[in-house]
C-alpha positions as CSV (number, residue, x, y, z in Angstrom):
1,M,-39.6,238.2,-103.3
2,N,-40.1,241.7,-102.6
3,I,-41.0,243.1,-98.9
4,L,-44.9,243.2,-100.0
5,N,-45.0,239.7,-100.8
6,K,-43.0,238.8,-97.9
7,T,-45.4,240.4,-95.2
8,A,-48.6,239.1,-97.5
9,L,-46.9,235.4,-96.9
10,I,-46.2,236.1,-93.5
11,G,-49.6,237.6,-92.7
12,L,-51.1,234.7,-94.2
13,L,-49.4,231.9,-92.7
14,G,-50.1,233.9,-89.5
15,L,-53.6,234.2,-90.1
16,S,-53.7,230.1,-90.9
17,L,-51.8,229.3,-87.5
18,M,-54.5,231.1,-85.6
19,A,-57.0,229.4,-87.2
20,C,-55.5,225.9,-86.6
21,G,-54.7,227.0,-82.8
22,G,-50.9,227.6,-83.7
23,N,-51.0,230.7,-81.6
24,Q,-52.2,230.3,-78.3
25,P,-53.8,233.5,-76.5
26,T,-52.6,234.9,-73.0
27,A,-54.5,234.9,-70.2
28,N,-55.3,238.5,-70.6
29,S,-56.5,238.1,-74.2
30,I,-59.2,235.1,-73.2
31,T,-60.5,237.7,-70.8
32,A,-60.7,240.5,-72.9
33,N,-62.5,238.5,-75.9
34,T,-64.7,236.5,-72.9
35,N,-65.9,239.9,-72.1
36,S,-66.1,241.4,-75.5
37,N,-68.3,238.5,-76.5
38,T,-70.8,238.9,-73.8
39,A,-73.1,241.5,-75.4
40,N,-75.7,240.2,-77.7
41,T,-75.7,241.7,-81.3
42,A,-78.3,241.7,-84.1
43,P,-77.2,241.9,-87.6
44,T,-77.6,245.9,-88.7
45,N,-78.9,245.4,-92.5
46,N,-82.2,244.2,-91.0
47,A,-84.2,246.4,-88.6
48,N,-86.6,243.7,-87.9
49,A,-84.2,241.0,-86.9
50,A,-82.6,243.3,-84.4
51,N,-86.2,244.3,-83.2
52,T,-86.8,240.7,-82.6
53,A,-83.6,240.0,-80.8
54,N,-84.2,243.0,-78.4
55,A,-87.7,242.0,-77.6
56,A,-86.4,238.6,-76.9
57,N,-83.4,239.6,-74.7
58,T,-86.1,241.9,-72.6
59,T,-88.3,239.0,-72.0
60,N,-85.5,237.1,-69.6
61,T,-84.8,239.9,-67.4
62,V,-83.9,239.0,-64.0
63,T,-83.2,241.3,-61.2
64,A,-80.7,239.7,-58.3
65,D,-82.1,241.9,-55.9
66,K,-85.7,240.6,-56.1
67,P,-86.3,237.0,-55.9
68,A,-88.8,235.7,-58.4
69,N,-91.2,234.0,-55.7
70,A,-90.8,237.1,-53.2
71,T,-94.4,238.2,-53.7
72,V,-96.2,234.6,-53.4
73,T,-99.0,234.5,-51.0
74,K,-99.7,232.0,-48.5
75,P,-102.0,229.8,-49.3
76,T,-105.8,230.0,-48.0
77,E,-106.9,227.1,-45.8
78,S,-109.3,224.5,-47.8
79,G,-111.7,222.5,-45.7
80,P,-112.0,222.1,-42.0
81,K,-109.3,221.2,-39.9
82,R,-108.8,218.0,-38.5
83,V,-108.4,217.3,-34.9
84,S,-106.2,214.9,-33.7
85,F,-106.2,212.8,-30.7
86,A,-103.4,211.1,-28.8
87,A,-102.8,207.5,-29.1
88,G,-105.9,205.7,-26.5
89,K,-106.8,209.6,-25.6
90,S,-110.7,210.1,-26.4
91,E,-109.7,213.9,-26.2
92,G,-108.4,216.8,-28.5
93,N,-107.6,220.4,-28.1
94,E,-107.4,223.2,-30.8
95,S,-107.0,227.0,-30.3
96,V,-108.8,229.0,-32.1
97,S,-109.0,233.1,-32.9
98,L,-112.1,234.3,-34.5
99,A,-113.2,237.7,-36.1
100,P,-116.5,238.9,-35.3
101,G,-119.1,236.7,-37.3
102,E,-116.1,234.4,-38.7
103,S,-116.4,230.9,-38.4
104,K,-113.9,227.8,-38.3
105,Q,-114.6,224.5,-39.4
106,F,-113.3,221.2,-38.0
107,V,-113.2,216.9,-38.8
108,V,-113.2,214.2,-36.5
109,G,-113.8,210.5,-37.4
110,A,-116.1,208.7,-35.2
111,K,-118.4,205.5,-34.7
112,N,-122.6,205.3,-34.8
113,G,-123.4,205.4,-31.1
114,Q,-120.5,207.4,-29.8
115,I,-120.9,210.8,-27.6
116,F,-119.7,213.8,-29.3
117,M,-118.9,216.8,-27.0
118,V,-117.2,220.0,-27.8
119,D,-116.2,222.7,-25.0
120,A,-115.3,226.0,-25.5
121,D,-113.8,228.5,-22.9
122,S,-115.9,231.2,-24.6
123,K,-119.5,231.6,-24.4
124,D,-119.1,233.8,-27.6
125,L,-118.7,230.8,-29.6
126,E,-121.4,228.9,-31.3
127,I,-121.0,225.2,-32.2
128,T,-122.9,223.5,-34.8
129,M,-122.8,220.0,-36.6
130,I,-122.3,220.7,-40.4
131,K,-121.7,217.4,-41.7
132,G,-122.7,214.1,-40.1
133,K,-125.9,212.4,-38.7
134,D,-126.4,213.1,-34.7
135,T,-128.8,214.0,-32.0
136,A,-127.8,217.2,-30.6
137,Q,-128.9,216.5,-27.0
138,M,-127.4,219.9,-25.5
139,K,-126.8,223.2,-27.5
140,E,-125.6,226.3,-25.5
141,P,-123.1,229.1,-26.1
142,G,-119.7,227.4,-25.9
143,H,-120.9,223.5,-25.2
144,Y,-122.2,221.0,-28.0
145,D,-123.4,217.5,-26.7
146,S,-124.6,215.0,-29.0
147,T,-124.8,211.2,-29.8
148,L,-123.5,210.1,-33.3
149,L,-125.8,208.1,-35.5
150,A,-123.1,206.6,-38.3
151,D,-119.9,205.9,-38.7
152,G,-117.4,208.2,-40.5
153,D,-116.3,211.9,-40.4
154,F,-118.2,214.5,-38.7
155,V,-117.8,218.2,-39.2
156,F,-118.6,220.9,-36.9
157,Q,-118.6,224.4,-37.2
158,I,-117.2,227.3,-34.6
159,K,-118.4,230.4,-34.8
160,N,-117.6,233.7,-33.2
161,T,-121.2,235.7,-32.4
162,S,-119.7,238.7,-30.4
163,K,-118.5,242.1,-31.9
164,K,-115.2,241.5,-30.8
165,E,-112.2,238.9,-31.8
166,V,-112.3,236.1,-29.7
167,K,-109.3,233.6,-28.9
168,S,-110.4,230.4,-27.1
169,S,-109.3,226.8,-26.5
170,I,-111.7,224.3,-27.3
171,K,-111.8,220.5,-26.2
172,V,-113.2,218.1,-28.2
173,I,-114.2,214.7,-26.6
174,I,-115.4,211.6,-28.3
175,S,-116.6,208.9,-25.9
176,H,-118.3,205.3,-25.5
177,T,-122.1,205.5,-24.7
178,D,-121.5,202.9,-21.8
179,I,-118.4,204.4,-19.7
180,S,-117.2,200.8,-19.0
181,K,-116.0,200.4,-22.1
182,H,-113.7,203.6,-21.8
């Protein structure tokens, strides 16, 4: 055999061995191959396929220094806030901070015949019953007092009637009509 045939035969045998895994690459060649295979390529003979591949690559861009949820806003409160009472207690306290004209609603569960009272530290707060049957016995700035006429949830509103921001504590009391049951 001449030298050209021997070279072709050795080359063919080398390619066959590499295809079968007979030639194990070194660590450096693995890194080089891995790095060189990270780029996406599109066929150059079809311009539409290349544009499609590029469009697909741009839609999933992630920026490492800007988390995806960085612009998530705090959800707004929906519905009235439930006033909680400690076990065995007939009184609950809440703090409010209201801009001029702003209002906030609260809900309490109570029974027919119970006395419902709300006292605020500020006289700039108007207290009104929004949902629930009651007999408003005393309604004045910063105070609301009534007898409840049904069982269930009662919704009341605290409204700032001043022209300045008001920060106040409110006390909600639900008691029996007969003090001896207390």
